[in-house]
C-alpha positions, 0 to 999 in steps of 0.5 A, spaced: 464 474 929 461 479 935 455 483 933 457 490 935 453 497 935 456 502 931 456 509 928 458 513 922 457 521 924 458 527 920 456 533 924 458 541 925 464 539 929 467 535 923 464 539 917 462 546 915 455 547 913 456 546 905 458 539 907 453 538 912 448 540 906 450 536 901 450 530 906 443 531 909 437 526 908 430 528 908 425 523 911 424 519 904 431 518 903 432 516 910 427 511 909 430 508 903 437 508 906 434 504 912 431 499 907 437 498 903 441 496 910 436 491 911 436 488 904 444 489 903 446 487 910 441 483 914 441 489 919 436 488 924 438 494 929 439 501 925 437 508 926 438 514 921 438 521 924 439 527 920 438 534 922 441 541 920 447 540 924 448 532 923 447 526 919 449 520 923 447 512 922 447 508 928 447 500 926 449 493 929 453 489 925 459 484 925 463 488 920 465 496 920 460 498 914 462 505 914 465 506 907 459 502 904 454 507 908 457 513 906 457 510 899 449 509 900 448 516 903 452 519 896 447 515 892 441 518 896 444 525 895 446 524 887 454 524 889 458 520 885 464 521 889 461 521 896 467 517 899 471 523 898 468 526 904 470 520 908 475 525 912 469 529 915 466 523 918 467 520 925 467 512 925 465 509 932 466 502 932 467 501 939 460 499 942 461 503 948 463 509 945 457 508 940 452 508 945 455 513 949 455 518 943 448 516 942 446 518 949 450 525 949 447 527 942 440 525 945 441 529 951 443 535 947 450 535 950 453 535 943 449 540 940 451 546 937 447 550 942 448 546 948 442 543 951 438 544 944 431 541 946 429 540 938 434 534 938 430 530 943 424 530 938 428 529 932 431 522 935 424 520 937 422 521 930 428 517 927 427 511 932 419 511 930 422 511 923 426 505 924 421 501 928 416 502 923 421 499 918 422 493 923 429 495 924 429 496 931 430 489 935 430 488 942 437 492 943 435 498 940 428 498 943 431 497 950 437 503 948 432 508 946 427 507 952 433 508 957 435 514 953 428 517 953 427 515 961 434 519 962 432 525 958 426 525 963 431 525 969 435 531 966 429 535 965 426 534 972 433 534 976 437 539 972 436 546 969 440 543 963 433 545 959 431 551 962 431 557 958 433 559 951 440 558 950 440 561 942 439 568 939 434 565 934 430 561 939 430 566 945 427 571 939 422 565 938 420 565 946 420 573 946 415 573 940 411 567 943 410 571 950 408 578 946 403 575 942 400 570 947 393 574 947 393 575 939 389 570 935 394 568 929 399 573 930 402 576 924 410 576 923 414 579 918 421 576 918 426 581 913 432 578 911 434 570 911 442 570 912 445 566 917 441 568 923 434 570 919 434 563 916 435 560 923 429 564 926 425 562 920 426 555 922 425 556 929 418 559 927 415 552 926 414 553 934 409 558 933 404 554 929 398 559 929 403 564 927 402 567 920 409 568 917 411 572 911 418 572 909 422 578 905 429 578 903 433 582 898 434 576 894 428 573 892 430 566 891 433 565 897 427 567 901 423 562 897 428 557 898 428 558 906 420 560 906 416 555 901 419 548 904 416 551 911 410 553 908 411 561 909 409 566 905 414 569 901 414 577 899 418 581 894 423 586 898 419 592 895 413 590 899 416 590 906 412 597 907 405 594 906 407 588 910 410 592 916 404 596 917 400 589 917 404 585 921 404 585 929 411 583 930 417 585 925 423 581 925 429 585 922 436 581 920 439 585 914 446 587 914 446 594 911 450 600 912 444 605 914 438 603 918 433 599 914 427 601 918 427 609 920 423 613 925 420 617 919 418 610 916 415 607 922 412 614 923 408 614 917 405 607 918 398 606 922 399 603 928 392 602 932 395 599 938 402 597 938 407 594 934 413 590 936 420 591 932 426 586 933 432 588 931 437 582 930 442 586 926 449 588 927 450 594 925 443 595 927 438 595 922 432 599 926 433 606 928 433 606 936 429 612 936 423 609 933 422 607 941 419 614 941 413 613 937 407 611 940 405 604 940 412 602 938 416 596 942 423 595 940 428 589 942 435 589 940 440 583 939 443 585 946 436 585 950 435 578 947 443 575 947 443 577 954 437 572 956 440 567 951 447 568 955 444 567 962 440 561 959 447 558 956 451 559 962 445 555 967 446 550 962 453 549 962 453 549 970 448 543 969 453 539 965 456 535 971 449 533 973 447 531 966 453 527 965 452 524 972 445 522 970 448 519 963 453 515 967 448 511 971 443 510 965 449 507 961 451 503 967 444 500 967 444 499 960 451 496 960 448 491 966 442 489 961 447 488 955 451 483 960 445 479 962 442 479 955 449 475 953 447 469 958 439 469 956 440 464 951 444 459 955 438 460 961 433 459 956 436 453 953 437 450 960 430 451 962 428 448 955 433 442 957 430 441 964 423 442 961 424 436 956 427 431 962 421 433 966 416 432 960 419 425 958 419 423 966 412 425 967 409 421 960 413 415 962 411 414 970 404 417 969 400 413 964 395 411 969 395 416 973 388 420 974 387 427 973 388 429 980 395 425 981 397 428 975 396 435 977 399 434 983 405 431 980 406 436 975 406 442 980 411 438 984 416 437 979 415 444 976 417 447 983 423 442 983 425 444 976 425 452 978 429 450 985 434 447 980 434 452 975 435 458 981 443 456 982 446 456 975 441 462 973 444 466 979 451 464 977 450 466 970 448 473 972 453 474 977 458 472 972 456 477 967 457 483 972 464 480 973 465 480 965 466 472 966 460 470 962 463 466 957 467 462 962 460 460 966 456 459 959 461 454 957 461 451 964 453 450 964 453 448 957 458 442 958 455 441 965 448 440 963 450 438 956 446 443 953 448 443 945 447 435 945 440 437 948 439 442 943 441 437 937 436 432 940 431 436 940 432 439 933 
């Protein structure tokens, strides 16, 4: 039975967020899962990718192991009924489809925010984990390095990765540009709803920032902020924190603005203070801009920038897909040549065995100079004899006729007999 590259995938396209949270795996769980695949199924190529938007297992095996994999994921997550989530998973057992899927995911074509740059780094970390656990064989190594090279081409040859195409990441880029001259900028995030949570997670791209998080529900703020290493403060302490912060990001749903002109006016602003309002309806009064030193950005300002970037990315998709097609075709050609590689190796070994036997038989009394000369001549002859069948084997690969040519070469040179005699 033929080994095939396959994938089991659960993503934002197939499952709502509460299901994705249930299935999501941390680094230790990924390592444990990979080791189980190695131990239970003798898998040599496997990659586990788990982000906020997807959990996927890529693997090479003769059999479809999707049900077993979902059960193993369930064990890692403490789910006794993991198989009941089977309908949320996409199972690709066609090798070409699985390879294409990994290419598209790695480029950001399947991301919730098209062209998301984070996914490329997440794929690299997943590959590194697999390699560290000796679960990346020649196939996966070649595939991943082809993907990395393709990613470089996409960055260099298209506008697919230009600009911030999500509201949250556009916010981070804005903060970064406004605080580039501030040592350890102090940032206060008020509200960790859907948008606020996304902004918090993207704050990791501001490594020198000192981030504080406040939320009306303290437990939710702790759930988001503590794993990210941010300071969590009580909602009632916001006024003091606003005064200390260089940038205040507000993302709360309230019938009336949380930050009013009167409240901000009472704060001491020695130079300037940036206020960013991501709420709809607005949670910061627009009139605060009238105060000296206050700079206000609202969701429309930021969204317009993100929308322009997204449009640019969408227009770049045909170029990206053309590059992907070239890379996948190149990888496919390598795969085909790999099919005949063992036969080429057997042929080389068979001819070398004959050469060595004949050298031993006829050169018992030859001096060193004669031996070296004949050794050189016979090696050259062997290379010329090898050339034609090797060329024919590789050509047969491109015509998808490798199996027939392998059988012909094996019979012609009696490779199976040569192999058995050697053993």
